[in-house]
C-alpha positions in Angstrom: -9.9 -34.5 50.0 -8.9 -37.3 52.3 -12.2 -37.8 54.0 -15.8 -37.1 53.3 -18.6 -36.1 55.4 -21.6 -36.4 53.1 -20.1 -39.4 50.5 -19.9 -42.7 51.7 -18.8 -46.1 50.2 -19.0 -47.4 47.9 -21.3 -49.9 49.8 -22.6 -53.2 49.1 -26.1 -52.9 47.7 -28.0 -56.3 46.8 -30.1 -54.2 44.0 -27.2 -52.0 42.5 -23.7 -53.8 43.0 -21.3 -51.2 44.4 -23.0 -48.0 45.3 -21.6 -44.6 46.3 -23.7 -43.4 48.9 -24.5 -39.7 49.2 -26.2 -38.5 53.1 -28.2 -35.4 52.6 -29.7 -35.8 56.3 -27.5 -36.4 59.0 -28.1 -37.9 62.7 -30.8 -40.4 61.4 -33.6 -37.6 60.3 -36.4 -39.1 58.7 -40.1 -39.2 58.3 -40.4 -43.0 59.4 -39.0 -45.1 62.2 -39.5 -48.1 60.5 -39.1 -51.4 62.9 -36.7 -53.0 60.3 -34.1 -50.0 59.9 -30.9 -51.1 59.4 -29.6 -47.4 60.4 -31.2 -48.0 63.8 -33.9 -45.7 65.5 -34.7 -42.4 64.0 -33.3 -39.5 66.0 -35.4 -36.8 64.2 -38.7 -37.9 63.3 -39.9 -35.3 61.0 -41.6 -34.2 57.6 -40.0 -30.9 57.5 -38.1 -30.2 54.4 -35.1 -27.6 54.4 -31.4 -27.7 53.2 -30.1 -30.2 56.1 -26.5 -30.0 54.6 -25.0 -27.5 52.6 -25.4 -28.5 49.0 -22.2 -26.8 47.7 -19.9 -29.1 50.5 -21.9 -32.4 48.9 -21.3 -31.2 45.1 -17.4 -30.2 45.8 -17.1 -33.7 47.4 -18.6 -35.7 44.7 -16.7 -33.8 42.2 -13.8 -34.5 44.0 -14.5 -38.3 44.0 -15.4 -38.5 40.7 -12.1 -36.9 39.6 -9.6 -38.8 42.1 -11.5 -42.3 42.6 -14.9 -42.5 40.6 -15.1 -46.3 40.5 -18.5 -47.1 41.6 -21.6 -48.9 39.2 -24.2 -46.4 40.7 -24.0 -43.0 42.7 -27.2 -43.3 45.3 -28.9 -40.7 47.6 -29.4 -42.9 50.5 -27.9 -42.6 54.2 -28.8 -42.5 57.2 -32.3 -40.4 56.6 -35.0 -39.4 54.1 -33.3 -37.7 51.3 -36.3 -35.7 50.0 -36.3 -33.7 53.0 -33.2 -32.1 51.5 -35.0 -29.5 49.7 -31.8 -29.2 47.2 -31.8 -32.9 46.2 -32.8 -32.2 43.0 -29.5 -30.3 42.3 -27.4 -33.5 43.5 -29.0 -35.4 41.0 -28.5 -33.4 38.2 -25.1 -33.5 39.0 -24.9 -37.2 39.0 -26.9 -37.5 35.8 -24.8 -34.5 34.1 -21.4 -36.4 34.7 -22.7 -39.0 32.3 -20.8 -41.6 34.1 -23.4 -43.0 36.6 -26.9 -44.0 36.7 -28.5 -41.5 39.5 -30.5 -43.4 42.1 -33.0 -42.3 44.6 -33.8 -44.4 47.4 -36.5 -42.8 49.1 -39.4 -43.6 51.6 -42.2 -41.9 49.7 -43.5 -39.7 52.3 -43.1 -36.5 50.2 -44.2 -37.6 46.9 -47.6 -36.0 47.7 -45.6 -32.7 46.8 -45.3 -31.5 43.3 -41.7 -30.2 43.8 -40.4 -33.5 45.2 -41.7 -35.2 42.2 -40.4 -32.9 39.7 -37.0 -33.1 41.7 -37.1 -36.8 41.9 -38.1 -37.1 38.0 -34.3 -36.1 37.4 -33.0 -39.8 38.6 -32.4 -42.6 36.5 -33.8 -45.2 39.1 -36.4 -44.3 41.8 -37.0 -47.0 44.5 -40.0 -46.1 47.0 -41.3 -48.0 49.7 -44.5 -50.0 50.0 -44.7 -52.2 52.7 -48.3 -51.0 54.2 -51.8 -50.9 52.7 -53.6 -48.6 55.3 -52.9 -45.9 57.8 -52.7 -48.7 60.5 -50.2 -50.9 59.0 -48.4 -48.0 58.2 -47.9 -47.0 61.8 -47.0 -50.4 62.7 -44.3 -51.1 60.5 -43.0 -47.8 59.3 -44.0 -45.4 62.3 -44.3 -42.6 60.4 -43.9 -38.7 61.2 -46.9 -36.9 62.2 -48.8 -35.8 59.2 -47.6 -38.6 56.8 -51.2 -40.3 55.4 -50.9 -43.9 53.4 -53.8 -42.7 50.6 -51.6 -39.4 50.0 -48.4 -41.2 49.6 -50.1 -43.8 47.0 -51.8 -41.0 45.2 -48.1 -39.3 45.0 -46.7 -42.4 43.7 -49.7 -42.7 41.1 -48.8 -38.8 39.8 -45.4 -39.8 39.8 -45.6 -42.8 37.6 -47.4 -40.7 34.9 -44.8 -38.3 34.6 -41.5 -40.5 34.7 -39.9 -42.0 31.9 -37.2 -43.9 34.3 -37.2 -47.0 36.4 -39.6 -46.8 39.4 -39.3 -49.2 41.9 -40.9 -50.3 45.3 -39.5 -52.4 48.1 -41.9 -54.4 50.1 -40.0 -55.2 53.7 -41.4 -58.1 54.8 -42.1 -58.1 58.7 -43.1 -61.5 60.6 -46.5 -61.3 61.9 -47.5 -58.1 60.4 -47.4 -58.3 56.5 -46.1 -62.0 55.9 -49.6 -63.1 55.6 -51.3 -64.1 52.2 -54.1 -61.6 52.3 -52.1 -58.6 53.6 -49.5 -59.3 50.6 -52.4 -59.6 48.3 -53.5 -56.1 49.2 -50.4 -54.6 48.8 -49.7 -56.6 45.5 -53.2 -55.1 44.3 -51.9 -51.5 45.2 -48.5 -52.2 43.7 -50.5 -52.7 40.6 -52.8 -49.9 40.5 -49.4 -47.8 40.3 -47.4 -49.7 37.4 -44.1 -49.8 39.1 -41.3 -51.4 36.7 -40.0 -53.9 39.6 -41.4 -54.6 43.0 -39.0 -56.4 45.5 -39.6 -58.2 48.4 -36.9 -57.7 51.1 -35.9 -59.0 54.7 -34.0 -58.8 57.8 -30.5 -59.9 56.5 -28.9 -56.7 58.9 -29.5 -55.9 62.1 -32.9 -54.4 62.5 -34.1 -51.3 64.6 -36.1 -53.6 66.7 -34.9 -57.0 67.8 -38.2 -58.7 67.2 -37.8 -58.4 63.4 -36.4 -61.6 61.9 -35.5 -62.8 58.7 -38.3 -65.0 56.7 -37.2 -68.2 55.1 -36.6 -67.8 51.3 -39.4 -70.3 50.4 -42.3 -68.0 51.8 -40.7 -64.8 50.0 -40.9 -66.7 46.9 -44.5 -67.9 47.7 -45.4 -64.0 48.3 -43.7 -63.0 44.9 -46.0 -65.0 43.3 -49.1 -62.9 44.3 -47.7 -60.0 42.1 -47.9 -59.5 38.6 -45.4 -59.5 37.2 -44.0 -61.8 39.8 -42.0 -59.4 42.6 -38.1 -60.1 42.7 -36.8 -61.4 46.4 -33.7 -59.8 47.1 -31.6 -61.1 49.5 -28.0 -61.3 48.7 -25.3 -58.9 47.8 -23.7 -59.5 44.8 -20.2 -57.9 44.6 -18.8 -55.5 41.8 -15.7 -57.0 39.6 -13.5 -54.2 41.2 -12.6 -53.2 44.8 -11.2 -49.9 46.2 -8.4 -49.9 48.2 -8.5 -50.3 51.9 -9.4 -46.8 53.7 -10.3 -46.7 57.5 -12.1 -43.5 57.2 -14.1 -44.9 54.6 -14.7 -48.3 56.2 -15.9 -46.4 59.6 -18.1 -43.9 57.2 -19.7 -47.1 55.7 -20.1 -48.7 58.6 -21.9 -45.9 60.6 -24.5 -46.1 58.2 -25.1 -49.6 57.0 -23.7 -52.9 59.1 -21.7 -55.3 56.9 -20.4 -58.7 57.4 -16.6 -59.4 57.5 -16.9 -61.0 54.0 -18.7 -57.9 52.4 -16.3 -55.6 53.8 -13.3 -57.7 52.4 -14.8 -57.6 48.9 -15.6 -53.9 48.9 -11.8 -52.8 50.2 -9.6 -55.3 48.4 -8.6 -57.2 51.8 -8.5 -60.7 52.2 -10.8 -62.3 54.6 -8.8 -63.1 57.1 -7.2 -59.7 57.3 -10.4 -58.4 56.9 -11.9 -59.5 60.4 -8.5 -58.4 62.3 -8.7 -55.0 61.5 -12.4 -55.2 62.2 -12.1 -57.2 65.3 -9.0 -54.2 66.5 -11.8 -51.8 66.1 -14.3 -53.5 68.0 -11.4 -53.8 70.9 -11.1 -50.0 70.7 -14.9 -49.5 71.1 -15.4 -47.6 67.6 -17.4 -50.9 66.1 -19.9 -53.1 67.6 -21.2 -56.5 66.6 -24.6 -58.2 66.6 -25.6 -61.5 65.1 -28.2 -61.7 62.7 -29.3 -65.7 61.7 -25.7 -67.4 61.0 -23.9 -64.1 60.3 -22.0 -61.8 62.3 -22.5 -57.7 61.2 -20.1 -55.0 62.1 -21.4 -51.2 62.7 -19.4 -48.1 63.7 -20.6 -45.6 66.2 -22.0 -42.2 65.0 -19.5 -39.1 65.6 
């Protein structure tokens, strides 16, 4: 297959190195509309579960990629929406794990973990990362802007139930939003809840890529390190991408597919696609002139993102 509809990358991941992404919910379909989302505003805000994309197509693409490329550190269910809204996501996790070649990673916002069938399927992953940026319904509405029917208490109870039956790595991401949860009192409440779940790792994140709301700015690393001390054990501060040792050959179709789902700097693209930095900027700037790629500055960094098809 020369182009994939449901696979993208490998993309730069600050947590996992080079991650092949699998997108099971097209068109920004999600149960959250987070103020900090790097993909942009949610197009379809829903908690409805169904087979959003054909599972057989996804599995065929995954087999083809494994046979013809197969270079990645992990394979991750992620992309433009919430993967657990797809009713057959567990089959995709089984296919990844069954290859014996890559850790299977599930990146979820956790809004469906109150459902036993979701927890059962999620346990097929090696690593599960969920969201814990709020501490009650009011803060959840302010930060994550959830779909109707999502309740913070049910999400947290789902995490605890999942933890009891999961033998893999269970991680939490706390996205720190200026003016909302960046104070010591708010973060201490989140830290207490994280401790009650028993996560293997808690990671603090900030807006290093363009966010859905322009008012969400990155926080200084010194402040993040102070907040990390409130967690026991200490939370990790995740801010920089660490590139893998090998980079796949450049491919414009793969490049645009990646930039549609995840804005990147020219330096990140250069590492992943085996380009010289100056050549990479020239390619990206030509795409900007054609109108297929846009730019946005965050701090001192220029990020490139592709328009949706």
